[in-house]
N, C-alpha and C positions, 0 to 999 in steps of 0.2 A: 551489406546488410543481410541478417535469414531475414527471410521471407516465416511470419508470425498468421497462428490462424487466429481468426480475432472475429468479433461477429459485426454487423453493419447496425443494428440499431445497441447497441453495448455504450452505455454511457462513460464509463473509462476506459476504454478500447479507440474511443475517437476523444478522451482525451488524451492519452499516447502516440495514436494519431494527430493530434494537432489541429485540427476539427472543433476542436472548441477548447479556448481560450483555457492557459489552468498557468499559476503561480509554480511552475517549476524552481522543485527544488532539489534535482540528480535529475542524470539520464543516464543510457547506459545501453551497449545494445539488446538489452534483456530485461531491464529495468527501467520504466520510470517514477519520480517520486513530485507530490507537492503538494502545496498548501493547502487545507478546507480547508472550503468558501463557509463552514459553519467550525470556528473553531468551538473543540471542548474545553478548551487549555490553552493558554500565553502561545505552545508549539502546539499544533494540533498538520502530520505532517501523514500523511499519508503513500502508501508504496505498491505499487502494483508490477504483474509479469508483464511485459508490450504479448507475451501469450496468451488467449482469454483461455481461463479457465475457469468456473464455476464458485467457489469456493472452495474450502480446506476441505472437505467430505471428498473432493473432485480430486483428491490427487493421489499416483499411484507413478508407479515405475517410470512409465515414459514423458511425465508430464512435471516429478517431482522435484528435477535441476530449477524450475525457476520456481518454485520457493525457496530454494539456497539460497538460488542470485539473490531474491527476496531480502532475506534473512545477511548477505553480504551487503550488501547496501545498507541496510539499515544503519550497520556497523558502522561505515563507514558517513552515514547521513548524522546519524552521533554525536562522531568526532566532531563533521563540518562547524555543527550547529553550537558545540562547546555544552554538549549533555550531560556534562560529567558529578552532577551530582542524579544522576540517572534518569531516567523515563522508561512508560510502560506502554510497553507492543503489544494491540489485542488485534485479535483476527475474528472478525464476525462470521457464523455458519449458519447464513438458514435464513428464514424472518423469524422465524421466534427466536436467534438469538440478535435481532436488530440489526442482519446482512440487505439496506435497504436496496446495491448493488449489485447482482447474481455476477463479479465480477473480482478474484480474489485479493484483495487486498489486505493491509497492514496500516492500522491507525498505530503515529508512535506518539504518542501526551507527556510528553514534559514541563517543567514553567514554572510549577507549584505545586506545592503541597497534595498526593493526589489518597494519600493513608493506603489503608489496608482493605477495605472498602471497595468493591467493584464497582467504577466509575458511579 
């Protein structure tokens, strides 16, 4: 298995490594996905790269492959979860956008009418 850059104090790095329990939904070599402990919709799943990247604002040519892997996983998860009526995909970037964990992650929200307004 590939070795990833992780941060020892990062909550999501610890979850992906199995150091903190989570309700796993999906995993592969590059991606880990789990149910949010404070769901904002009936289905609320977080999809994270195993590589520590602070946010979408820190993506570059050297690490963007991990964002692509996350998006590929989103499609697989949506199919497995039966989200054929649609879902919302969100990635908060920075504190003013509401990012509370500085590790790139995508929220999959579904299971109810989400409307046109942002969350």
